[in-house]
N, C-alpha and C positions, 0 to 999 in steps of 0.2 A: 136162822134169825139171830141177830145180835142186839143186845140191849145193855149198853155200857154208860155209866155216869161219867161226866167230866165237869166237876165242880158246879153242880146245879143244872147241868144239861145232860139229858139222856138222848142217845142216838139209837134209833131202832131201825134196823135194815131188814126188810122182808122180801125174800125172793119168791117169785111166782112165774114159772115157765120162762118166757122171754122178757119179763119185766121185773123191776125192782122198785119198791117204795121205801124212801128214806124219810123217816119221821124224826124231827127235832123237837124235843119236849123239854119245857122248862125255861130257865134263864140262861141265855148265852152271853152274859156280860163278862164273865170271868173265866173264859175257856182257855185251855192250852191248845192252840191250833194244831200242833203236830199230832196230838192224840186223836183228834177227829179226822185229820188227814190220813192217818194210818188206817183207821177203820174204813174210810171210803176207798182206800186203795184196793181193798178186796173186791169191790164192785168193778173197778176198772181193769182188773186182771183178765176177766172174760166179759167184755162189755155186753150188756143186755141191749135189746132193741128199744126199750122204753124205760125211762126213769121218771118217777114222780117224787118231788119234794113236798111232803106234807108238813106245813108249818102251822097247822091249826092250833097246836098246843105250845108253840114257841112264844114266850112272853117278852123277850128282849133279845136284840141282836147287836153285836158290836162289829167293828171293822175287821177284826181278825176272822170272825166267823163268815162274814161276807166274802172275804178273800179266799177262804177255804172252799166255799160254795162255788165261787167263780172259777177257781182253778179246776175243780172237779167237773164243772159243766163244760169248760173249754176242752178238757182232755176227752170227755165222752163224745162231744160233738165231732171231734176229729175222727172218731171211730164210727160215726153215722148214727149214734144213738139219739132218739127223739126224747126231749126233756121238757118237763113242765113243772111249774111251781104252783101249789094250790093252798088256798085258805090262809095266806099271809094277811095279817090285819094290824091295825094300830101302829105302834112304833116300828115293828118289824117291816110292815109294808112301806112305811115312810122312808126308812133307811134304805131298803132295797131299791125304791124308786129314785132316791137321791143319788145312789151309786150307779144308776142306769143299768141295773141288772135285767130290766125288761128287754133290753136290746139283745140279750143272750138267750133268754128262754121265755116261753109263754106263761103268763100268769092266769090262773083259773080262779074264778070267784068262789067264795064259800057258799 
């Protein structure tokens, strides 16, 4: 399990058998994209069958973080990984919808 801060954002990656849960916690407005990208690269080294993005505790998202998520999703989809995003709400859900992220992965309601 990984739990690293990135200027107000905590990235928690939990591995369980053939699945991974990626939780983004806090404020993603001031992130350094490469740092988050590097953490997520570990997941793509040996792609799991299923990845869940838990955004229940993400309070704000910016375009840099959306780009990192989309890049990660596209890479895993090429490997056949099933992906879903759960519990996005408020500003986070609005930004993801405005960026058409729903075209790439299934949104699950809270």
